[in-house]
KOLGUNU-318897 format. One record per residue (C-alpha): chain; residue in three letters; x, y, z; residue number from 1. Coordinates in steps of 0.02 Angstrom, whole numbers, plus 32768, in hexadecimal, padded with zeros to 4 digits. Example, Ala and Ser with C-alpha at 12.3 -4.5 7.8 and 13.67 -1.06 7.14 Angstrom:
BEGIN
<A, ALA, <8267, 7F1F, 8186>, 1> <A, SER, <82AC, 7FCB, 8165>, 2> 
This chain:
BEGIN
<A, MET, <C48F, 1944, DFF8>, 1> <A, SER, <C495, 1879, DFF8>, 2> <A, ILE, <C425, 17D5, E044>, 3> <A, THR, <C47C, 1754, E058>, 4> <A, ILE, <C41B, 1699, E01E>, 5> <A, SER, <C48F, 160F, E06E>, 6> <A, GLY, <C52B, 15ED, E04D>, 7> <A, ASP, <C561, 1635, DFC9>, 8> <A, GLY, <C4D7, 1674, DF89>, 9> <A, ASP, <C4A1, 1720, DF6D>, 10> <A, ILE, <C428, 17C2, DF44>, 11> <A, ASN, <C475, 1874, DF05>, 12> <A, ALA, <C459, 1921, DEF1>, 13> <A, THR, <C4D6, 196A, DE81>, 14> <A, GLY, <C49B, 1A0B, DE49>, 15> <A, ASN, <C41E, 1A08, DDDC>, 16> <A, ASP, <C42D, 194A, DDCE>, 17> <A, ILE, <C3E6, 18AA, DE3C>, 18> <A, GLU, <C45C, 181D, DE1E>, 19> <A, LEU, <C43B, 175C, DE62>, 20> <A, ASN, <C4E4, 1718, DE94>, 21> <A, SER, <C523, 165C, DEA7>, 22> <A, THR, <C5DD, 1628, DEDA>, 23> <A, GLY, <C61B, 16DE, DEBB>, 24> <A, THR, <C5D7, 16E6, DE12>, 25> <A, THR, <C530, 1755, DDC7>, 26> <A, ASP, <C4B9, 16D6, DD88>, 27> <A, VAL, <C42D, 1748, DD60>, 28> <A, THR, <C42F, 1810, DD62>, 29> <A, LEU, <C3A9, 187A, DD62>, 30> <A, ALA, <C3D6, 1917, DD0B>, 31> <A, LEU, <C332, 198A, DD4A>, 32> <A, GLY, <C389, 1A27, DD03>, 33> <A, GLY, <C36C, 19F5, DC6B>, 34> <A, GLY, <C2E2, 1952, DC4A>, 35> <A, SER, <C379, 18CA, DC46>, 36> <A, VAL, <C379, 181E, DC7D>, 37> <A, GLY, <C43D, 17E1, DC72>, 38> <A, ILE, <C432, 16F7, DCA2>, 39> <A, GLY, <C4F3, 16D6, DCAA>, 40> <A, THR, <C540, 179A, DC8A>, 41> <A, ALA, <C536, 184C, DD11>, 42> <A, SER, <C52E, 18BC, DC5B>, 43> <A, PRO, <C477, 186C, DBEB>, 44> <A, ALA, <C499, 18C1, DB59>, 45> <A, ALA, <C3DD, 189C, DB1E>, 46> <A, LEU, <C33F, 188D, DB7C>, 47> <A, LEU, <C34E, 17DB, DB9A>, 48> <A, ASP, <C438, 17BD, DB9A>, 49> <A, LEU, <C463, 16F8, DBB5>, 50> <A, LYS, <C519, 16A3, DB9D>, 51> <A, HIS, <C560, 1616, DBDE>, 52> <A, ASN, <C614, 15DB, DBC0>, 53> <A, SER, <C5E9, 152F, DB5B>, 54> <A, ALA, <C593, 14F6, DAC6>, 55> <A, SER, <C4EB, 14D5, DB20>, 56> <A, THR, <C43A, 150F, DB01>, 57> <A, HIS, <C40C, 15B4, DB41>, 58> <A, LEU, <C33F, 15B9, DB2D>, 59> <A, ARG, <C2E1, 1515, DB5C>, 60> <A, LEU, <C24B, 14FC, DB65>, 61> <A, THR, <C1FA, 1456, DBBF>, 62> <A, GLU, <C15F, 1414, DBA0>, 63> <A, ASN, <C12B, 13E0, DC63>, 64> <A, THR, <C0D4, 132E, DC33>, 65> <A, SER, <C132, 12E7, DBBB>, 66> <A, GLY, <C1CF, 134B, DBF6>, 67> <A, ASN, <C1F3, 1360, DB32>, 68> <A, TRP, <C25C, 141A, DB10>, 69> <A, SER, <C291, 1489, DA9C>, 70> <A, ALA, <C30A, 14FE, DA9D>, 71> <A, LEU, <C37F, 1591, DA45>, 72> <A, GLY, <C444, 159C, DA65>, 73> <A, VAL, <C4D6, 15EA, DA27>, 74> <A, ASP, <C566, 156C, DA20>, 75> <A, THR, <C615, 158F, DA2A>, 76> <A, SER, <C629, 159E, D96C>, 77> <A, ASP, <C599, 162A, D96A>, 78> <A, ASN, <C537, 15DA, D919>, 79> <A, LEU, <C485, 15E6, D94C>, 80> <A, ARG, <C411, 1537, D962>, 81> <A, ILE, <C366, 151C, D981>, 82> <A, TYR, <C315, 146B, D9DA>, 83> <A, ALA, <C276, 1413, D9DD>, 84> <A, ASN, <C25A, 137B, DA1C>, 85> <A, ASN, <C2DA, 135F, DA95>, 86> <A, SER, <C353, 136A, D9E1>, 87> <A, GLU, <C3B7, 13F9, D960>, 88> <A, ARG, <C336, 142B, D8D6>, 89> <A, LEU, <C37E, 14B8, D86F>, 90> <A, ARG, <C438, 1503, D890>, 91> <A, VAL, <C459, 15BB, D855>, 92> <A, LEU, <C521, 15CE, D82F>, 93> <A, SER, <C582, 164A, D863>, 94> <A, THR, <C5C9, 1670, D7BF>, 95> <A, GLY, <C529, 1662, D753>, 96> <A, GLY, <C4AE, 15C9, D73E>, 97> <A, ILE, <C433, 1553, D784>, 98> <A, THR, <C443, 14A4, D79B>, 99> <A, PHE, <C3CC, 1425, D7F9>, 100> <A, ASN, <C3B6, 13A4, D852>, 101> <A, GLY, <C469, 13A9, D8BC>, 102> <A, ASP, <C4B7, 13AA, D811>, 103> <A, THR, <C573, 1413, D831>, 104> <A, ALA, <C5A9, 140A, D78C>, 105> <A, ALA, <C5BA, 14C0, D738>, 106> <A, ALA, <C5A9, 146D, D674>, 107> <A, ASN, <C507, 1430, D698>, 108> <A, ALA, <C4BF, 14E4, D6D6>, 109> <A, LEU, <C44E, 153A, D68B>, 110> <A, SER, <C485, 15DA, D67F>, 111> <A, ASP, <C421, 1642, D5DF>, 112> <A, TYR, <C37F, 1664, D5B4>, 113> <A, GLU, <C355, 16E5, D525>, 114> <A, GLU, <C2C0, 16EE, D4BA>, 115> <A, GLY, <C2CC, 1775, D41D>, 116> <A, THR, <C2C0, 178C, D368>, 117> <A, PHE, <C326, 178F, D2DE>, 118> <A, GLN, <C34B, 17DC, D21D>, 119> <A, THR, <C38D, 1744, D1AA>, 120> <A, ASN, <C394, 1747, D0F0>, 121> <A, LEU, <C3A6, 16A5, D074>, 122> <A, SER, <C434, 168D, D000>, 123> <A, PRO, <C43E, 1610, CF86>, 124> <A, ALA, <C4C5, 1578, CF85>, 125> <A, THR, <C53F, 15B1, CEE9>, 126> <A, SER, <C50C, 1643, CE9C>, 127> <A, GLY, <C46B, 16D6, CE7F>, 128> <A, THR, <C401, 1728, CF0A>, 129> <A, ILE, <C35B, 170C, CF6D>, 130> <A, THR, <C319, 1790, CFAD>, 131> <A, ILE, <C27D, 1785, D037>, 132> <A, GLN, <C208, 1811, D05A>, 133> <A, SER, <C22B, 1881, D0DC>, 134> <A, THR, <C1C3, 1866, D135>, 135> <A, ALA, <C1B2, 17B8, D153>, 136> <A, ASP, <C278, 17B2, D164>, 137> <A, THR, <C28D, 1779, D229>, 138> <A, LEU, <C27C, 16E4, D28B>, 139> <A, ALA, <C246, 16D4, D360>, 140> <A, TYR, <C2DE, 1674, D3C2>, 141> <A, THR, <C2ED, 1618, D467>, 142> <A, LYS, <C383, 15F5, D4BC>, 143> <A, ILE, <C36C, 1591, D55B>, 144> <A, GLY, <C428, 1558, D591>, 145> <A, ARG, <C471, 1531, D4EB>, 146> <A, LEU, <C3D7, 14F7, D49F>, 147> <A, VAL, <C38E, 1572, D41D>, 148> <A, THR, <C30C, 1562, D3BA>, 149> <A, ILE, <C2BC, 15D1, D305>, 150> <A, THR, <C20A, 15E6, D2D7>, 151> <A, GLY, <C1C2, 1642, D25C>, 152> <A, MET, <C19B, 166D, D19D>, 153> <A, ILE, <C1F9, 16D5, D125>, 154> <A, SER, <C1BC, 1703, D071>, 155> <A, VAL, <C215, 1719, CFCD>, 156> <A, THR, <C21E, 17B4, CF71>, 157> <A, SER, <C27D, 1786, CED2>, 158> <A, THR, <C305, 1710, CE9B>, 159> <A, GLY, <C392, 174D, CE2E>, 160> <A, SER, <C3E0, 16A5, CDC4>, 161> <A, ALA, <C3EC, 1635, CE6F>, 162> <A, VAL, <C454, 15B1, CE57>, 163> <A, GLY, <C467, 153B, CEDE>, 164> <A, SER, <C43D, 147B, CF25>, 165> <A, PHE, <C418, 14CD, CFBD>, 166> <A, VAL, <C3CF, 1574, D016>, 167> <A, LEU, <C439, 15B3, D0AB>, 168> <A, LEU, <C3D0, 1605, D11E>, 169> <A, ASN, <C44A, 167A, D164>, 170> <A, ASN, <C457, 170F, D213>, 171> <A, LEU, <C421, 168F, D290>, 172> <A, PRO, <C43B, 16E0, D33F>, 173> <A, PHE, <C4BB, 1662, D37A>, 174> <A, THR, <C54C, 15E8, D33A>, 175> <A, SER, <C548, 1530, D33C>, 176> <A, ALA, <C5AD, 14D4, D3BA>, 177> <A, ASP, <C63E, 1478, D371>, 178> <A, LEU, <C64A, 13D4, D3E9>, 179> <A, THR, <C69C, 1331, D3F7>, 180> <A, GLU, <C681, 12D5, D345>, 181> <A, PHE, <C5E7, 1319, D2E8>, 182> <A, ALA, <C581, 133B, D37D>, 183> <A, GLY, <C561, 13E2, D357>, 184> <A, ARG, <C52A, 13C6, D2A6>, 185> <A, GLY, <C458, 13BE, D2A7>, 186> <A, ALA, <C3BD, 13C9, D242>, 187> <A, GLY, <C325, 141F, D258>, 188> <A, TYR, <C26B, 1438, D206>, 189> <A, VAL, <C257, 1496, D17D>, 190> <A, VAL, <C1AA, 14C3, D0FC>, 191> <A, PHE, <C1A1, 1508, D056>, 192> <A, ASP, <C10A, 1561, D005>, 193> <A, ASP, <C11B, 1558, CF52>, 194> <A, ASP, <C0A0, 1604, CF29>, 195> <A, SER, <C082, 15C2, CE53>, 196> <A, ALA, <C065, 1511, CE8D>, 197> <A, GLY, <C01A, 152A, CF15>, 198> <A, THR, <C08A, 1499, CF83>, 199> <A, ARG, <C0D3, 148E, D01E>, 200> <A, THR, <C159, 1426, D03F>, 201> <A, PRO, <C1CE, 13E7, D0CC>, 202> <A, LEU, <C269, 1403, D0A6>, 203> <A, GLY, <C312, 13B0, D0C1>, 204> <A, THR, <C37E, 1413, D13F>, 205> <A, PHE, <C43A, 1417, D181>, 206> <A, MET, <C4B0, 1481, D1FA>, 207> <A, LEU, <C54E, 1462, D202>, 208> <A, GLU, <C5D8, 1482, D2BB>, 209> <A, SER, <C60C, 1549, D2D2>, 210> <A, SER, <C56B, 1593, D25C>, 211> <A, THR, <C4F2, 1623, D239>, 212> <A, GLN, <C4B3, 15D8, D1B7>, 213> <A, MET, <C425, 1540, D1A0>, 214> <A, ARG, <C435, 14E0, D0F5>, 215> <A, MET, <C377, 14C6, D08C>, 216> <A, TYR, <C389, 1454, D019>, 217> <A, ILE, <C321, 1497, CF73>, 218> <A, ASN, <C354, 14B4, CEE2>, 219> <A, ALA, <C382, 156E, CEEB>, 220> <A, ALA, <C345, 1583, CE11>, 221> <A, THR, <C293, 154E, CE6A>, 222> <A, VAL, <C26E, 15E5, CEE6>, 223> <A, ALA, <C21E, 166B, CE97>, 224> <A, GLY, <C1B3, 170F, CEDC>, 225> <A, SER, <C136, 16EB, CF72>, 226> <A, ASP, <C173, 163E, CF9F>, 227> <A, ASN, <C173, 1626, D06F>, 228> <A, PHE, <C214, 15E0, D0CB>, 229> <A, ASN, <C19C, 1595, D179>, 230> <A, VAL, <C22D, 1569, D1F1>, 231> <A, SER, <C22B, 151C, D2A8>, 232> <A, PHE, <C2D4, 14AC, D2D0>, 233> <A, SER, <C33E, 14AF, D36E>, 234> <A, TYR, <C416, 14B2, D36D>, 235> <A, THR, <C490, 14BF, D3F5>, 236> <A, THR, <C4F4, 154E, D407>, 237> <A, THR, <C5A8, 1553, D457>, 238> 
């Protein structure tokens, strides 16, 4: 059955489908058998399936008074674009990652969020050992894009002939970046609790490129059982 609307427009009943056509092209399909609607496709693959042959947006909502619009679309590079107030605000890249406000650079995409915990250990810079408690050897991390933040406290059980001008915090969850010149280097905030003296002292810290260690500048020989290291620092990973 076909009902002509005007010119080349018509409505066709094909099997269980109803098609709204113009100029010989199926514009809207109502797949009654499957309960789907297709716009720009005669074979909707979802409850609502929209297809377009250009980079323009596919679903648009317009406010009647101001005429401002928001939209959702897929471009010819298979990126998902979200618009608000007439402009692109967010893009989900087909290769992974999110960019904002029309930024097209993949290098600027926010590509990861992760949080968790990890077990660490300490070692003197030169020689000897520093043993930490098994119930206080875990730190927390949050990774947003390439920025890693480490927090927590570790407690010392005992030391053995520890020698060195600094103590290494080892086994960080991500390797620090090796960037142009010295841009990959970093520092952080560490407070040392001296249990016997009852004092708390901020320590200088330093992290090299391509490393999973943070240097904490304290004479390793002065570290003893029941001392604590309280850490809070961020660094850039690869």
